[in-house]
C-alpha positions as CSV (number, residue, x, y, z in Angstrom):
1,X,94.4,-81.6,51.4
2,X,90.9,-80.6,50.2
3,X,88.2,-83.3,49.9
4,X,87.8,-82.6,46.2
5,X,91.6,-82.9,45.6
6,X,91.6,-86.2,47.5
7,X,88.7,-87.6,45.4
8,X,90.5,-86.5,42.2
9,X,93.7,-88.3,43.3
10,X,91.7,-91.5,44.3
11,X,89.9,-91.4,40.9
12,X,93.2,-90.9,39.0
13,X,94.9,-93.8,40.8
14,X,91.8,-96.1,40.1
15,X,92.2,-95.2,36.4
16,X,95.9,-95.9,36.5
17,X,95.2,-99.3,38.1
18,X,92.6,-100.1,35.5
19,X,95.0,-99.2,32.7
20,X,97.7,-101.2,34.2
21,X,95.4,-104.4,34.1
22,X,94.6,-103.7,30.5
23,X,98.3,-103.3,29.6
24,X,99.1,-106.5,31.4
25,X,96.6,-108.4,29.3
26,X,97.5,-106.8,26.0
27,X,100.5,-107.7,23.8
28,X,103.9,-106.5,25.0
29,X,104.6,-102.7,25.3
30,X,106.9,-101.3,22.7
31,X,109.6,-98.6,23.1
32,X,109.4,-97.5,19.5
33,X,106.9,-97.6,16.6
34,X,108.2,-99.3,13.5
35,X,105.0,-98.0,11.7
36,X,105.8,-94.3,12.6
37,X,109.6,-94.6,12.8
38,X,109.8,-92.8,16.2
39,X,110.3,-93.5,19.9
40,X,107.1,-93.9,22.0
41,X,106.4,-92.2,25.3
42,X,107.5,-94.3,28.2
43,X,105.6,-94.4,31.6
44,X,106.4,-91.2,33.4
45,X,107.8,-91.2,37.0
46,X,105.1,-90.4,39.6
47,X,105.8,-87.9,42.3
48,X,103.4,-85.9,44.4
49,X,105.0,-82.6,43.2
50,X,104.7,-83.5,39.5
51,X,101.1,-84.7,40.0
52,X,99.9,-81.5,41.7
53,X,101.7,-79.1,39.2
54,X,100.0,-81.0,36.4
55,X,103.2,-82.2,34.7
56,X,102.6,-85.9,35.5
57,X,99.1,-85.9,34.1
58,X,100.3,-84.2,30.9
59,X,103.1,-86.8,30.5
60,X,100.6,-89.6,31.3
61,X,98.2,-88.4,28.6
62,X,101.1,-88.6,26.1
63,X,102.1,-92.1,27.4
64,X,98.5,-93.3,27.2
65,X,98.2,-91.9,23.6
66,X,101.3,-93.8,22.6
67,X,100.6,-97.0,24.5
68,X,96.9,-97.9,24.5
69,X,96.1,-101.5,23.6
70,X,96.3,-102.4,19.9
71,X,97.4,-98.9,19.1
72,X,99.5,-99.8,16.0
73,X,96.5,-101.5,14.4
74,X,94.2,-98.6,15.0
75,X,96.8,-96.1,13.8
76,X,97.2,-98.0,10.6
77,X,93.4,-98.2,10.1
78,X,93.2,-94.4,10.8
79,X,96.0,-93.9,8.2
80,X,94.1,-95.9,5.6
81,X,91.0,-93.9,6.2
82,X,92.9,-90.6,5.8
83,X,93.8,-91.8,2.3
84,X,90.1,-91.6,1.4
85,X,90.3,-87.8,1.9
86,X,92.2,-87.3,-1.4
87,X,90.8,-85.7,-4.4
88,X,91.7,-86.8,-8.0
89,X,93.6,-84.7,-10.4
90,X,93.2,-84.9,-14.2
91,X,95.3,-88.1,-14.2
92,X,93.3,-89.8,-11.4
93,X,96.1,-89.4,-8.9
94,X,95.1,-88.9,-5.3
95,X,96.3,-85.7,-3.6
96,X,96.0,-85.6,0.2
97,X,96.3,-82.4,2.3
98,X,97.6,-83.1,5.8
99,X,98.5,-81.0,8.8
100,X,101.8,-81.0,10.6
101,X,104.9,-78.8,10.6
102,X,108.4,-80.3,10.5
103,X,110.0,-77.3,8.9
104,X,110.2,-74.7,11.6
105,X,111.8,-76.8,14.4
106,X,111.1,-74.9,17.7
107,X,110.0,-71.8,15.9
108,X,106.3,-70.9,15.9
109,X,104.3,-70.3,12.8
110,X,103.3,-66.7,12.0
111,X,99.9,-66.1,13.5
112,X,97.2,-65.1,11.0
113,X,98.8,-66.5,7.9
114,X,96.4,-68.1,5.5
115,X,93.3,-67.2,7.6
116,X,90.0,-66.7,5.8
117,X,90.8,-69.3,3.2
118,X,89.7,-72.9,2.7
119,X,91.5,-74.6,5.6
120,X,91.6,-77.9,3.9
121,X,93.8,-76.8,1.1
122,X,94.9,-73.2,1.2
123,X,95.8,-72.5,4.8
124,X,99.4,-73.7,4.8
125,X,100.2,-72.1,8.2
126,X,100.8,-75.6,9.6
127,X,102.8,-76.9,6.6
128,X,100.1,-78.9,4.8
129,X,101.4,-82.1,3.2
130,X,100.4,-82.7,-0.4
131,X,100.6,-86.3,-1.4
132,X,101.0,-87.2,-5.1
133,X,101.5,-90.8,-5.9
134,X,104.5,-91.9,-3.9
135,X,105.8,-88.5,-3.1
136,X,104.9,-85.9,-0.4
137,X,105.3,-82.1,-0.7
138,X,104.8,-79.3,1.8
139,X,102.8,-76.3,0.5
140,X,104.5,-72.9,0.8
141,X,102.9,-69.6,1.9
142,X,104.9,-66.5,1.4
143,X,105.0,-63.8,4.1
144,X,106.3,-60.4,3.1
145,X,106.8,-59.6,6.8
146,X,108.9,-62.7,7.3
147,X,111.1,-61.9,4.3
148,X,111.7,-58.4,5.5
149,X,112.4,-59.6,9.0
150,X,114.9,-62.2,7.8
151,X,116.7,-59.7,5.6
152,X,116.9,-57.1,8.4
153,X,118.2,-59.8,10.8
154,X,121.1,-60.7,8.5
155,X,121.8,-57.0,7.8
156,X,122.0,-56.3,11.5
157,X,124.3,-59.3,12.0
158,X,126.7,-58.2,9.2
159,X,126.8,-54.7,10.7
160,X,127.6,-56.1,14.1
161,X,130.4,-58.4,13.1
162,X,132.0,-55.8,10.8
163,X,133.7,-56.0,7.4
164,X,136.5,-58.4,8.4
165,X,133.9,-61.2,8.6
166,X,132.5,-62.4,5.3
167,X,128.8,-63.1,5.5
168,X,126.7,-65.2,3.1
169,X,123.0,-66.1,2.7
170,X,121.9,-69.4,1.3
171,X,118.1,-70.0,1.1
172,X,117.3,-73.6,0.5
173,X,114.1,-74.3,-1.6
174,X,111.9,-77.3,-0.8
175,X,110.7,-80.1,-3.2
176,X,107.3,-78.6,-3.9
177,X,109.0,-75.8,-5.9
178,X,110.1,-78.3,-8.6
179,X,107.0,-80.3,-9.4
180,X,105.2,-79.9,-12.7
181,X,101.8,-81.1,-11.4
182,X,99.3,-78.3,-11.8
183,X,97.1,-79.3,-8.9
184,X,100.1,-79.1,-6.6
185,X,101.2,-75.7,-8.1
186,X,97.7,-74.3,-7.3
187,X,98.2,-75.0,-3.6
188,X,101.5,-73.4,-3.1
189,X,103.4,-70.1,-3.9
190,X,106.7,-69.3,-5.6
191,X,109.7,-69.7,-3.4
192,X,111.9,-68.3,-6.2
193,X,110.0,-65.0,-6.0
194,X,110.1,-65.1,-2.2
195,X,113.9,-65.6,-2.2
196,X,114.3,-62.7,-4.6
197,X,112.4,-60.5,-2.1
198,X,114.9,-61.3,0.6
199,X,117.9,-60.9,-1.7
200,X,116.9,-57.4,-2.8
201,X,116.7,-56.3,0.8
202,X,120.0,-57.6,1.9
203,X,123.0,-55.4,2.4
204,X,125.3,-55.4,-0.7
205,X,128.1,-56.8,1.6
206,X,126.3,-60.1,2.1
207,X,127.0,-62.7,-0.5
208,X,123.9,-64.3,-2.1
209,X,124.2,-68.0,-2.8
210,X,122.0,-69.2,-5.6
211,X,121.2,-72.7,-4.3
212,X,117.8,-72.5,-6.0
213,X,119.6,-72.3,-9.4
214,X,121.8,-75.2,-8.6
215,X,118.8,-77.5,-7.7
216,X,116.7,-76.3,-10.6
217,X,119.5,-77.3,-13.0
218,X,119.3,-80.8,-11.6
219,X,115.6,-81.0,-10.8
220,X,115.3,-84.4,-12.6
221,X,117.9,-86.0,-10.3
222,X,117.3,-87.5,-6.8
223,X,117.9,-84.1,-5.1
224,X,114.9,-84.3,-2.7
225,X,113.5,-87.2,-0.8
226,X,109.9,-88.4,-1.5
227,X,109.0,-89.2,2.1
228,X,110.9,-86.5,3.9
229,X,111.0,-82.7,3.8
230,X,114.8,-82.5,3.4
231,X,117.0,-82.4,0.4
232,X,119.3,-85.4,-0.3
233,X,123.1,-85.2,0.0
234,X,123.2,-84.9,-3.8
235,X,120.9,-81.8,-3.5
236,X,123.1,-80.4,-0.7
237,X,126.2,-81.0,-3.0
238,X,124.7,-78.9,-5.8
239,X,124.0,-76.1,-3.2
240,X,127.6,-76.5,-2.1
241,X,128.8,-76.0,-5.6
242,X,126.9,-72.7,-5.8
243,X,128.4,-71.6,-2.5
244,X,131.9,-72.3,-3.7
245,X,131.1,-70.3,-6.8
246,X,130.0,-67.4,-4.6
247,X,133.2,-67.4,-2.5
248,X,135.4,-67.7,-5.7
249,X,136.7,-71.3,-5.2
250,X,136.5,-74.5,-7.1
251,X,134.2,-77.2,-5.6
252,X,135.6,-80.7,-5.0
253,X,134.2,-83.2,-7.6
254,X,131.7,-85.5,-6.2
255,X,133.5,-88.4,-7.8
256,X,136.3,-87.9,-5.2
257,X,134.0,-89.1,-2.4
258,X,133.1,-92.6,-1.6
259,X,129.3,-93.1,-2.0
260,X,127.3,-95.4,0.2
261,X,123.6,-96.0,0.7
262,X,121.0,-96.7,3.3
263,X,117.8,-98.2,2.0
264,X,114.2,-98.2,3.4
265,X,114.2,-94.6,4.7
266,X,110.8,-93.3,5.7
267,X,111.0,-89.6,6.6
268,X,109.0,-86.9,8.3
269,X,106.3,-86.8,5.7
270,X,105.6,-90.4,6.3
271,X,105.6,-89.9,10.1
272,X,103.0,-87.1,9.8
273,X,100.7,-88.8,7.3
274,X,101.4,-92.6,7.8
275,X,100.4,-92.9,4.1
276,X,100.4,-96.4,2.7
277,X,101.6,-94.9,-0.6
278,X,104.7,-93.5,1.0
279,X,105.4,-96.6,3.0
280,X,105.4,-98.8,0.0
281,X,108.0,-96.6,-1.7
282,X,110.6,-95.7,0.9
283,X,113.6,-93.5,0.1
284,X,117.3,-94.5,-0.1
285,X,119.8,-92.2,1.7
286,X,123.0,-91.7,-0.2
287,X,125.9,-90.4,1.8
288,X,129.4,-89.4,0.8
289,X,132.3,-90.1,3.2
290,X,134.7,-87.1,3.6
291,X,138.3,-87.8,2.6
292,X,139.7,-84.8,4.6
293,X,141.2,-85.8,7.9
294,X,139.3,-84.1,10.8
295,X,138.2,-84.2,14.4
296,X,134.5,-83.6,15.0
297,X,133.2,-82.5,18.4
298,X,129.5,-82.4,18.9
299,X,128.3,-80.2,21.7
300,X,125.0,-81.6,23.0
301,X,124.6,-79.0,25.8
302,X,126.6,-76.2,27.5
303,X,128.5,-78.8,29.5
304,X,128.4,-82.0,27.4
305,X,130.2,-82.9,24.2
306,X,131.3,-86.0,22.3
307,X,133.6,-86.9,19.5
308,X,131.8,-88.3,16.5
309,X,132.1,-88.7,12.7
310,X,130.5,-86.1,10.5
311,X,129.0,-88.7,8.3
312,X,128.2,-92.0,10.0
313,X,125.6,-94.7,9.1
314,X,125.6,-95.8,12.7
315,X,123.7,-92.6,13.5
316,X,120.9,-94.0,11.4
317,X,120.8,-97.2,13.4
318,X,120.4,-95.5,16.8
319,X,118.2,-92.6,15.9
320,X,114.5,-92.4,15.1
321,X,115.4,-90.8,11.7
322,X,118.0,-92.0,9.2
323,X,118.7,-88.4,8.3
324,X,120.9,-88.4,11.5
325,X,123.6,-90.0,9.4
326,X,124.6,-86.4,8.7
327,X,126.2,-84.8,11.8
328,X,124.3,-87.0,14.1
329,X,121.2,-84.8,14.0
330,X,120.4,-81.3,15.3
331,X,122.6,-80.1,18.2
332,X,123.3,-76.6,19.6
333,X,126.7,-76.4,17.9
334,X,129.6,-78.5,16.7
335,X,133.3,-78.0,15.8
336,X,135.2,-79.7,13.0
337,X,139.0,-79.2,13.0
338,X,140.5,-80.3,9.7
339,X,144.1,-80.9,8.5
340,X,144.0,-77.6,6.5
341,X,146.2,-74.8,7.7
342,X,144.8,-71.8,5.8
343,X,143.4,-69.8,8.7
344,X,139.9,-69.9,7.4
345,X,137.1,-70.6,9.9
346,X,133.5,-70.8,8.9
347,X,130.4,-71.1,11.0
348,X,127.1,-72.3,9.4
349,X,124.1,-70.8,11.2
350,X,121.5,-73.2,10.2
351,X,118.5,-75.4,10.4
352,X,118.6,-79.1,9.6
353,X,119.0,-78.6,5.9
354,X,122.6,-77.8,6.6
355,X,123.4,-81.2,8.1
356,X,123.9,-82.8,4.7
357,X,125.7,-79.7,3.4
358,X,128.4,-79.1,6.1
359,X,130.6,-82.2,5.4
360,X,131.3,-80.8,1.9
361,X,133.0,-77.8,3.5
362,X,135.9,-79.8,5.1
363,X,138.4,-79.5,2.2
364,X,138.2,-75.7,2.2
365,X,138.5,-74.5,5.8
366,X,140.8,-75.0,8.8
367,X,137.9,-75.2,11.1
368,X,134.2,-75.7,10.3
369,X,131.6,-74.9,12.9
370,X,127.8,-75.1,12.8
371,X,125.4,-73.4,15.2
372,X,121.7,-74.0,15.4
373,X,120.1,-70.9,17.0
374,X,117.0,-73.0,17.9
375,X,119.1,-74.9,20.4
376,X,122.2,-72.7,21.1
377,X,122.1,-71.0,24.5
378,X,125.0,-68.6,24.2
379,X,125.5,-65.2,22.5
380,X,125.9,-65.5,18.8
381,X,128.2,-62.5,18.4
382,X,130.4,-63.6,21.2
383,X,130.7,-66.9,19.5
384,X,132.0,-65.3,16.3
385,X,134.7,-63.3,18.2
386,X,135.7,-66.2,20.6
387,X,136.1,-68.7,17.7
388,X,137.9,-66.2,15.4
389,X,135.4,-66.8,12.7
390,X,136.3,-65.5,9.2
391,X,133.3,-66.6,7.3
392,X,129.6,-66.9,8.2
393,X,127.0,-68.8,6.2
394,X,123.3,-68.5,7.0
395,X,121.7,-71.7,5.5
396,X,118.0,-72.1,6.1
397,X,115.1,-73.5,4.1
398,X,112.1,-71.5,2.9
399,X,110.4,-71.5,6.3
400,X,112.3,-68.2,7.0
401,X,110.1,-66.5,4.4
402,X,107.0,-68.1,5.6
403,X,107.2,-67.1,9.3
404,X,109.4,-65.0,11.5
405,X,110.1,-67.6,14.1
406,X,113.7,-68.4,13.1
407,X,114.6,-64.7,12.6
408,X,113.4,-63.9,16.1
409,X,115.5,-66.8,17.4
410,X,118.6,-65.4,15.7
411,X,117.9,-61.9,17.0
412,X,117.5,-63.4,20.5
413,X,120.8,-65.2,20.1
414,X,122.5,-61.8,19.3
415,X,120.9,-60.1,22.3
416,X,121.8,-62.6,25.0
């Protein structure tokens, strides 16, 4: 071992020892942050191999960032200082522009989008949060290249599976599209126009689901969360109504479902901004328990699976996000076998917006599958054939017309 390497190791161990003393003297270590509603990084396992390849030091950096003494107090102070960055609109309301991207999942942002503009307000490449009173929005930036890529991806898929498989496209708008605040509107672009660009490039055989219209008709209802980037189960239901209209079937009335609620939900927007205004006005998650008999198998990896409920408030108790009440969260794929015997099998190729949508499909199909291309390791086309799929619904939010990441992921899933 070289002398410099030995000295680095000794220095590092001294730092660890010093930090250990500090942590012994400080208040007890926490496994999760109530303030941020997420799990905190735990002390990584030390091995010589992990130290010399750099993985241990990277993990320790994350551990230290999550566990330094009096962290929660300092984070709250930092959050309060961030609120001072707001600028007033004509009504004296503070609007804060924040960084962070919870929309694209594992897909990267499109390089170069928004460059050359004021990075504090107009560059929405990293999904800037716009805070208005007790509500958070994510600004939208249209990419013509992303719209074209998404349309071509769906066209290729439809051609590959052939005419015997019905293919549909549902583009889910986000809450920023339905605000009347002029200051917010100046910091975002039209998702309605962006969706129209995708739809006009889709092959005529692909059914276009007007979820945008369904949400616009009910824009004054609780169809989006204030502190989270997802739509609510009510918003998902209105999108489901439009889907059933597209396939030529009647939707099940919402009144047939048992409605329950989970209070005090602070979502992804709060986690990114830690805004006191959002914290003081948490959301309530309403969920609708399916009446159709079913068996839900969640596949967490290529070799592991578990039987669960498609809607379960216990998911909210054991997850860092209450939104996990729907399907348990984001997993590679899942299979829901219902009591129906109509031969219809649908797979929803999706992002997390579909989680609140999928349970409404149970009365209409013999089997309902979902597949998240961000996590699925198999071949997408093989999946369609092996599971004897009759209907495919691509359900993704407006990120797909902001960057090409998810489209590229779907293409990769077809090429495996």
